[in-house]
C-alpha positions, 0 to 999 in steps of 0.5 A: 135796755128796752126802757131806755130805748122806749124812753128815747123814742118817747121824746120823739112823740111828746112835747118837743121844742125845736131849738134852731141855731138859724133863728139866733145870732152866733153868740146865742148858745144852746145852753142859753136857750135852755136855761132861758126857758122855764119849760126846759128845766129838766132838760137843763139838768140832764144836759148838765148831768151828762156833761154836754153843755160845752159840747153843744155850745162849741159845735161849729156847724148848724144843728137843730136840738129837739128839746123835750119840755118838762111836760114831755119828760114828766109824761115819758117818765110816768109811762116808763115808771122812772123818776127824774133822779133815775134818768139823771143817774142813767149811764146812757143819759148822754147818748139818749140826749144826743139822739135829739141833736140833728145836723142842719137848721131847717127842721122844726118839730111841727114839720115832723109826724109820728114815725118820721125819721131824720 
């Protein structure tokens, strides 16, 4: 479990992209944002594997997704000695990904410093 906790917090420090629903129209979904960005392919695989795509797309309130880029995934997985396959097979994947979803749309990755909480 310590590796998983470290993995979840590693993303708060590495290459995050804020996907903010206030910047797009109501028909633009998180799934569309993730699948439309070549730097988020690992996140796309993780969201699909964790069966979270529909839940993220169906949320009624505004929220921010701090989306780890492929570079962030690579760095975190290397630091933790995990492979992408091990990440995708982890039973806690959905919980880890949900740590990157925050209610509200006024947050951006550049607004946060190391150690900040939301």
